[in-house]
N, CA, C and O of each residue as an XYZ file, in Angstrom:
560
protein
N     -10.761     16.646     -8.564
C     -11.394     15.724     -7.936
C     -12.212     14.792     -8.902
O     -12.831     15.291     -9.842
N     -12.213     13.687     -8.713
C     -13.244     12.963     -9.484
C     -14.164     12.760     -8.680
O     -13.770     12.344     -7.591
N     -15.594     12.933     -8.818
C     -16.617     12.477     -7.994
C     -17.316     11.425     -8.776
O     -18.040     11.689     -9.736
N     -17.054     10.094     -8.293
C     -17.777      8.874     -8.936
C     -19.013      8.779     -7.874
O     -20.102      8.491     -8.371
N     -18.961      8.989     -6.464
C     -19.914      8.589     -5.654
C     -20.050      7.013     -5.522
O     -21.075      6.516     -5.055
N     -18.811      6.129     -6.016
C     -18.763      4.911     -5.749
C     -19.074      4.290     -4.308
O     -18.468      4.633     -3.294
N     -20.358      3.087     -4.351
C     -20.521      2.573     -2.944
C     -19.435      2.051     -2.557
O     -18.510      1.641     -3.257
N     -19.598      2.064     -0.636
C     -18.829      1.803      0.109
C     -18.176      0.266     -0.339
O     -16.967      0.047     -0.264
N     -19.023     -0.606     -0.745
C     -18.575     -2.025     -0.638
C     -18.817     -2.392     -2.525
O     -19.323     -1.615     -3.335
N     -18.429     -3.396     -2.730
C     -18.360     -3.794     -3.980
C     -19.846     -4.384     -4.201
O     -20.366     -5.019     -3.283
N     -20.502     -4.185     -5.366
C     -21.986     -4.436     -5.562
C     -21.962     -5.992     -5.570
O     -20.974     -6.690     -5.344
N     -23.497     -6.511     -5.934
C     -23.536     -8.120     -6.062
C     -22.905     -8.950     -5.045
O     -22.802    -10.159     -5.248
N     -22.384     -8.310     -3.748
C     -22.006     -9.093     -2.815
C     -20.707     -9.720     -3.109
O     -20.526    -10.834     -2.618
N     -19.688     -9.155     -3.886
C     -18.218     -9.352     -4.421
C     -17.548     -8.922     -3.293
O     -17.804     -7.949     -2.582
N     -16.441     -9.949     -3.173
C     -15.795     -9.631     -1.703
C     -14.641     -8.139     -2.496
O     -14.297     -7.190     -1.791
N     -14.310     -8.230     -3.698
C     -13.068     -7.414     -4.043
C     -14.001     -6.301     -5.385
O     -15.007     -6.515     -6.061
N     -13.098     -5.170     -5.289
C     -13.697     -4.385     -6.382
C     -12.932     -4.981     -7.811
O     -13.700     -5.200     -8.747
N     -11.728     -5.208     -7.997
C     -11.125     -5.681     -9.038
C     -11.074     -7.344     -9.143
O     -10.706     -7.969     -8.148
N     -11.353     -7.872    -10.050
C     -11.252     -9.412     -9.814
C      -9.813     -9.754    -10.845
O      -9.552     -9.081    -11.842
N      -9.081    -10.786    -10.427
C      -8.143    -11.295    -11.496
C      -8.716    -11.109    -12.749
O      -8.469    -10.267    -13.613
N      -9.783    -12.325    -12.706
C     -10.246    -12.376    -14.111
C     -10.571    -11.424    -15.193
O     -10.916    -11.812    -16.309
N     -10.426     -9.761    -14.760
C     -10.653     -8.969    -15.311
C      -9.716     -8.159    -15.814
O     -10.023     -7.159    -16.462
N      -8.338     -8.545    -15.543
C      -7.075     -7.943    -15.832
C      -6.557     -8.469    -17.347
O      -6.390     -9.604    -17.793
N      -6.368     -7.050    -17.971
C      -5.488     -7.693    -19.123
C      -4.225     -7.341    -19.123
O      -3.864     -6.459    -18.343
N      -3.398     -7.895    -19.906
C      -1.923     -8.120    -20.088
C      -1.449     -7.820    -21.365
O      -1.959     -8.264    -22.394
N      -0.527     -7.109    -21.326
C       0.287     -6.326    -22.564
C       1.147     -7.515    -23.279
O       0.970     -8.652    -22.844
N       2.050     -7.323    -24.331
C       3.145     -8.171    -25.216
C       3.792     -8.784    -24.004
O       3.574     -9.990    -24.120
N       4.375     -8.604    -23.062
C       5.046     -9.011    -22.142
C       4.830     -9.657    -20.771
O       5.588     -9.865    -19.824
N       3.404     -9.925    -21.016
C       2.673    -10.992    -19.686
C       2.711     -9.804    -18.563
O       2.922    -10.217    -17.423
N       2.544     -8.438    -18.705
C       2.644     -7.662    -17.570
C       1.114     -7.125    -17.410
O       0.700     -6.728    -18.500
N       0.328     -7.022    -16.554
C      -1.064     -6.453    -15.992
C      -0.839     -5.141    -16.534
O       0.270     -4.610    -16.586
N      -2.125     -4.528    -17.016
C      -2.645     -3.538    -17.531
C      -3.469     -2.788    -16.354
O      -4.427     -3.407    -15.889
N      -3.132     -1.331    -15.768
C      -1.795     -1.416    -15.392
C      -0.958     -1.521    -14.374
O      -1.457     -1.442    -13.252
N       0.372     -1.705    -14.485
C       1.067     -2.536    -13.401
C       1.500     -1.452    -13.016
O       1.608     -0.475    -13.757
N       1.933     -1.477    -11.305
C       2.744     -0.718    -10.473
C       4.033     -1.508    -10.070
O       4.080     -2.616     -9.534
N       5.112     -0.663    -10.459
C       6.027     -1.134     -9.099
C       6.239     -1.191     -7.812
O       5.964     -0.200     -7.135
N       6.692     -2.188     -7.292
C       6.519     -2.526     -5.870
C       6.789     -1.127     -5.191
O       5.966     -0.846     -4.320
N       7.912     -0.071     -5.449
C       7.960      1.094     -4.818
C       6.842      1.895     -4.747
O       6.419      2.510     -3.768
N       6.151      1.807     -6.484
C       4.852      2.639     -6.399
C       3.557      2.301     -5.520
O       2.757      3.064     -4.979
N       3.624      0.710     -5.561
C       2.619      0.378     -4.483
C       2.814      0.830     -2.907
O       1.989      1.199     -2.072
N       3.757      0.710     -2.866
C       4.328      1.014     -1.337
C       3.816      2.586     -0.752
O       3.208      2.992      0.238
N       4.491      3.250     -2.080
C       4.102      4.912     -1.799
C       3.309      5.487     -2.322
O       3.326      6.710     -2.181
N       2.464      4.988     -2.996
C       0.862      5.651     -3.548
C      -0.008      5.065     -2.734
O      -0.581      5.651     -1.815
N      -0.167      3.748     -3.061
C      -1.029      3.039     -2.194
C      -1.060      2.871     -0.834
O      -2.086      2.802     -0.158
N       0.143      2.802     -0.408
C       0.126      2.831      1.189
C       0.539      4.027      1.916
O       0.068      4.300      3.020
N       1.464      4.791      1.285
C       1.674      5.921      1.965
C       2.935      5.566      2.734
O       3.073      5.919      3.906
N       3.747      4.949      2.156
C       4.790      4.267      3.027
C       6.316      4.503      2.270
O       6.347      4.893      1.103
N       7.126      4.328      2.764
C       8.721      4.311      1.777
C       8.574      3.455      0.905
O       7.930      2.415      1.037
N       9.301      3.906     -0.303
C       9.553      2.834     -1.453
C       9.723      1.653     -1.349
O       9.205      0.863     -2.138
N      10.753      1.149     -0.003
C      11.343      0.076      0.062
C      10.528     -0.978      0.965
O      10.759     -2.186      1.020
N       9.230     -0.064      1.868
C       8.388     -0.840      2.574
C       7.956     -2.144      2.165
O       7.810     -3.086      2.944
N       7.759     -2.182      0.965
C       6.865     -3.797      0.280
C       8.128     -4.611      0.300
O       8.034     -5.752      0.753
N       9.228     -4.213     -0.101
C      10.318     -4.951     -0.363
C      10.706     -5.654      1.047
O      10.951     -6.860      1.012
N      10.763     -5.086      2.072
C      11.566     -5.245      3.063
C      10.509     -6.093      3.973
O      10.937     -6.741      4.928
N       9.133     -6.074      3.657
C       8.006     -7.016      4.109
C       8.070     -8.441      3.454
O       8.165     -9.543      3.993
N       8.000     -8.129      2.284
C       8.173     -9.549      1.390
C       9.404    -10.168      1.802
O       9.213    -11.329      2.165
N      10.730     -9.752      1.879
C      11.908    -10.131      2.598
C      11.724    -11.050      3.623
O      12.030    -12.241      3.553
N      11.111    -10.369      4.783
C      11.179    -10.361      6.309
C       9.775    -11.424      6.553
O       9.735    -12.277      7.440
N       8.764    -11.181      5.649
C       7.658    -12.001      5.904
C       6.697    -12.562      4.789
O       5.517    -12.231      4.674
N       7.437    -13.552      3.899
C       7.175    -13.921      2.932
C       5.529    -14.867      2.798
O       4.803    -15.049      1.821
N       5.425    -15.222      3.946
C       3.925    -16.018      4.246
C       3.055    -14.914      4.082
O       1.964    -15.124      3.552
N       3.409    -13.579      4.511
C       2.034    -13.119      4.030
C       1.687    -12.791      2.459
O       0.572    -12.350      2.182
N       2.684    -13.020      1.422
C       2.653    -12.771      0.223
C       2.214    -14.146     -0.581
O       1.940    -14.193     -1.781
N       2.208    -15.251      0.340
C       1.756    -16.516     -0.363
C       0.659    -16.578     -1.321
O      -0.329    -16.119     -0.748
N       0.381    -16.914     -2.454
C      -0.623    -17.001     -3.407
C      -0.856    -15.770     -4.307
O      -1.657    -15.667     -5.236
N      -0.085    -14.967     -3.888
C      -0.218    -13.528     -4.529
C       0.535    -13.498     -5.808
O       1.720    -13.809     -5.692
N       0.132    -13.200     -6.978
C       0.880    -13.079     -8.028
C       2.045    -12.055     -8.281
O       1.818    -10.861     -8.084
N       2.994    -12.373     -8.609
C       4.450    -11.167     -8.800
C       4.781    -11.202     -9.870
O       4.919    -12.351    -10.290
N       5.044    -10.217    -10.747
C       5.391    -10.154    -12.216
C       6.607     -9.444    -12.106
O       6.826     -8.426    -11.449
N       7.596    -10.284    -13.030
C       8.796     -9.743    -13.019
C       9.293     -9.391    -14.504
O       9.392    -10.190    -15.434
N       9.577     -8.056    -14.521
C      10.143     -7.420    -15.647
C      11.206     -7.785    -16.424
O      11.288     -9.013    -16.392
N      11.896     -7.394    -16.975
C      12.786     -7.459    -18.137
C      14.091     -7.150    -17.029
O      15.118     -7.824    -16.959
N      13.834     -6.239    -16.398
C      15.041     -5.672    -15.449
C      14.918     -6.532    -14.071
O      15.792     -6.488    -13.205
N      14.013     -7.134    -13.989
C      14.280     -7.798    -12.594
C      13.236     -6.742    -11.547
O      13.311     -6.851    -10.323
N      12.511     -5.977    -12.051
C      11.745     -5.037    -11.306
C      10.342     -6.131    -10.986
O       9.799     -6.830    -11.842
N      10.048     -6.065     -9.867
C       8.423     -6.870     -9.370
C       7.281     -5.737     -9.780
O       7.449     -4.524     -9.899
N       6.177     -6.440     -9.944
C       5.297     -5.584    -10.549
C       3.796     -6.362     -9.653
O       3.921     -7.475     -9.142
N       2.737     -5.751     -9.597
C       1.733     -5.598     -9.060
C       0.445     -5.423    -10.224
O       0.822     -4.780    -11.203
N      -0.894     -5.843    -10.288
C      -2.034     -5.265    -10.842
C      -2.462     -4.998     -9.678
O      -1.934     -5.188     -8.582
N      -4.023     -4.281    -10.122
C      -4.655     -3.446     -9.339
C      -5.195     -4.609     -8.365
O      -5.084     -4.522     -7.142
N      -5.853     -5.822     -9.086
C      -6.411     -7.016     -7.833
C      -5.307     -7.418     -6.933
O      -5.694     -7.727     -5.806
N      -4.018     -7.494     -7.139
C      -2.912     -7.930     -6.176
C      -2.934     -6.830     -5.210
O      -3.019     -7.057     -4.003
N      -2.852     -5.515     -5.747
C      -3.081     -4.713     -4.347
C      -4.150     -4.093     -3.694
O      -4.132     -3.313     -2.742
N      -5.060     -4.536     -4.324
C      -6.423     -4.980     -3.254
C      -6.342     -6.115     -2.735
O      -6.735     -6.107     -1.568
N      -6.028     -7.011     -3.069
C      -5.881     -8.390     -2.074
C      -4.672     -8.062     -1.030
O      -4.810     -8.451      0.130
N      -3.784     -7.533     -1.313
C      -2.831     -7.245     -0.280
C      -3.045     -6.184      0.568
O      -2.296     -6.181      1.545
N      -3.764     -5.364      0.503
C      -4.213     -4.358      1.712
C      -5.167     -4.914      2.497
O      -5.325     -4.491      3.642
N      -6.122     -6.185      1.868
C      -6.975     -6.827      2.902
C      -6.317     -7.902      3.642
O      -6.729     -8.364      4.706
N      -5.003     -8.364      2.855
C      -4.361     -9.573      4.172
C      -3.542     -8.553      5.009
O      -3.188     -8.903      6.135
N      -3.184     -7.205      4.509
C      -2.498     -6.657      5.632
C      -3.241     -6.059      6.905
O      -2.806     -5.760      8.017
N      -4.578     -5.985      6.326
C      -5.533     -5.593      7.471
C      -5.974     -6.544      8.214
O      -6.417     -6.421      9.356
N      -5.829     -7.879      7.363
C      -6.518     -8.965      8.511
C      -5.519     -9.634      9.515
O      -5.929    -10.344     10.433
N      -4.109     -9.363      9.289
C      -2.872     -9.692     10.098
C      -2.828     -8.982     10.910
O      -2.504     -9.373     12.032
N      -3.145     -7.622     10.660
C      -2.667     -6.353     11.525
C      -1.178     -6.671     12.464
O      -0.965     -6.168     13.567
N      -0.572     -7.279     12.000
C       0.790     -7.587     12.191
C       1.777     -6.916     11.591
O       2.792     -6.639     12.229
N       1.610     -6.502     10.092
C       2.541     -6.146      9.274
C       2.718     -4.624      9.598
O       3.813     -4.080      9.454
N       1.641     -3.972     10.027
C       1.756     -2.556     10.495
C       0.775     -1.974     11.240
O      -0.309     -1.767     10.694
N       0.991     -1.576     12.729
C       0.315     -1.612     13.617
C      -0.600     -0.334     13.357
O      -1.643     -0.168     13.988
N      -0.258      0.338     12.629
C      -1.066      1.862     12.256
C      -2.005      1.175     10.956
O      -3.063      1.740     10.681
N      -1.752      0.425     10.476
C      -2.796      0.227      9.242
C      -4.174     -0.430      9.603
O      -4.418     -1.630      9.477
N      -5.131      0.626     10.118
C      -6.551      0.320     10.775
C      -7.715      0.565      9.815
O      -7.568      1.201      8.771
N      -8.513      0.202     10.084
C      -9.900      0.253      8.715
C      -9.554      1.641      7.934
O      -9.491      1.559      6.707
N      -9.337      2.841      8.508
C      -9.347      4.013      8.095
C      -8.667      3.908      7.152
O      -9.249      4.033      6.075
N      -7.091      3.623      7.121
C      -6.009      3.381      5.901
C      -6.575      2.567      5.015
O      -6.725      3.030      3.885
N      -7.064      1.069      5.299
C      -7.481     -0.023      4.397
C      -8.423      0.876      3.663
O      -8.097      0.835      2.477
N      -9.523      1.729      3.853
C     -10.483      2.499      3.147
C      -9.845      3.436      2.198
O     -10.246      3.594      1.044
N      -8.840      4.052      2.722
C      -7.969      4.708      1.792
C      -7.414      4.062      0.435
O      -7.660      4.432     -0.713
N      -6.522      2.893      0.902
C      -5.990      2.280      0.005
C      -6.864      1.804     -1.197
O      -6.540      1.882     -2.382
N      -8.335      1.162     -0.560
C      -9.209      0.630     -1.201
C      -9.842      1.656     -2.249
O     -10.245      1.311     -3.360
N      -9.888      3.221     -1.655
C     -10.250      4.153     -2.620
C      -9.339      4.540     -3.925
O      -9.727      4.959     -5.015
N      -8.289      4.328     -3.570
C      -7.117      4.556     -4.190
C      -7.164      3.527     -5.569
O      -6.822      3.880     -6.697
N      -7.663      2.194     -5.198
C      -7.772      1.526     -5.898
C      -8.864      1.270     -6.970
O      -8.628      0.886     -8.115
N     -10.159      1.548     -6.422
C     -11.202      2.270     -6.958
C     -11.171      3.104     -7.642
O     -11.857      2.869     -8.636
N     -10.523      4.414     -7.663
C     -10.190      5.354     -8.835
C      -9.526      5.138     -9.721
O      -9.617      5.834    -10.731
N      -8.509      3.950     -9.622
C      -7.569      3.698    -10.467
C      -8.160      2.376    -11.652
O      -7.804      2.189    -12.816
N      -9.053      1.703    -10.912
C      -9.695      1.013    -11.615
C     -10.708      1.642    -12.418
O     -10.989      1.183    -13.525
N     -11.241      2.591    -11.977
C     -12.075      3.262    -12.688
C     -11.574      4.032    -14.277
O     -12.081      3.986    -15.398
N     -10.578      4.595    -13.833
C      -9.477      5.583    -14.682
C      -9.209      4.295    -15.815
O      -9.145      4.517    -17.024
N      -9.108      3.343    -15.401
C      -8.586      1.951    -16.653
C      -9.766      1.227    -16.953
O      -9.748      0.006    -17.111
N     -10.758      1.895    -17.038
C     -12.084      0.878    -17.433
C     -12.355     -0.206    -17.037
O     -13.027     -1.020    -17.670
N     -11.823     -0.400    -15.816
C     -12.037     -1.617    -15.066
C     -13.677     -1.568    -14.086
O     -14.283     -2.604    -13.815
N     -13.951     -0.788    -13.856
C     -15.176     -0.098    -13.196
C     -15.904      0.815    -13.627
O     -15.334      1.905    -13.652
N     -17.354      0.809    -14.119
C     -18.102      1.740    -14.291
C     -18.555      2.689    -13.172
O     -18.591      2.275    -12.013
N     -18.973      4.202    -13.543
C     -19.114      5.122    -12.575
C     -20.130      4.374    -11.053
O     -19.990      4.752     -9.890
N     -20.955      3.439    -11.456
C     -21.478      2.756    -10.299
C     -20.932      1.656     -9.366
O     -21.565      1.200     -8.414
N     -19.470      1.208     -9.803
C     -18.669      0.462     -9.386
C     -18.886     -0.992     -9.695
O     -18.444     -1.982     -9.112
N     -19.651     -0.895    -10.723
C     -19.638     -2.264    -11.603
C     -18.583     -3.006    -12.024
O     -17.642     -2.279    -12.341
N     -18.336     -4.318    -12.171
C     -17.011     -4.472    -13.014
C     -17.518     -4.762    -14.501
O     -18.464     -5.388    -14.978
N     -16.468     -4.028    -15.008
C     -16.164     -4.228    -16.560
C     -15.197     -4.640    -17.322
O     -14.063     -4.292    -16.990
N     -15.319     -5.272    -18.233
C     -14.280     -5.911    -18.740
C     -13.737     -4.970    -20.152
O     -14.094     -5.032    -21.328
N     -13.011     -4.342    -19.653
C     -12.157     -3.238    -20.831
C     -11.929     -3.782    -22.063
O     -11.269     -4.765    -22.400
N     -12.793     -2.727    -22.895
C     -12.703     -2.603    -24.185
C     -11.595     -1.387    -24.847
O     -10.895     -1.343    -25.859
N     -11.776     -0.737    -24.043
C     -10.851      0.650    -24.812
C      -9.113      0.509    -24.473
O      -8.241      1.288    -24.857
N      -8.946     -0.632    -23.704
C      -7.489     -0.976    -23.582
C      -6.901     -1.571    -24.454
O      -7.649     -2.397    -24.976
N      -5.653     -1.554    -24.988
C      -4.980     -2.686    -25.915
C      -4.364     -3.385    -24.651
O      -3.719     -2.991    -23.679
N      -4.819     -4.532    -25.066
C      -4.248     -5.783    -24.375
C      -4.969     -7.055    -24.526
O      -5.830     -7.190    -25.396
N      -4.695     -7.857    -23.826
C      -5.299     -9.464    -24.012
C      -5.518    -10.320    -22.606
O      -4.919    -10.115    -21.550
N      -6.328    -11.132    -22.808
C      -6.755    -11.815    -21.564
C      -5.590    -12.901    -21.455
O      -5.119    -13.513    -22.413
N      -5.201    -13.035    -20.093
C      -4.089    -13.843    -19.876
C      -4.603    -15.373    -20.069
O      -5.694    -15.813    -19.705
N      -3.636    -16.027    -20.680
C      -3.790    -17.416    -20.781
C      -3.204    -18.429    -19.797
O      -3.391    -19.634    -19.965
């Protein structure tokens, strides 16, 4: 178990833990790390692998303005910044899933924070870092 003791809220009055301006991209213009929609559904939200795809098809307005990355095989991917943004959107609407309450939001955000720490986007106190230990580049 990783004992980071990260604070409950992002430091310096920020709204989100991971900012889109922090994300590095690989040679295929995919974020580092990237997660398939199935991974996002099952790992971050604890739902079936098709849960996110179903909601994208039936409620596209919930995904407006969210960056969607497409891989060479047609898979859809998300960065940590998009996963965190989506979690807040779902919580605010409360329409996507009636069981997505503050407890589940906090659990999803905890997973985002740990992944951000593991990939060098946050330090142990929760402050944003701009990773230098990851091979990648800033998106242009």
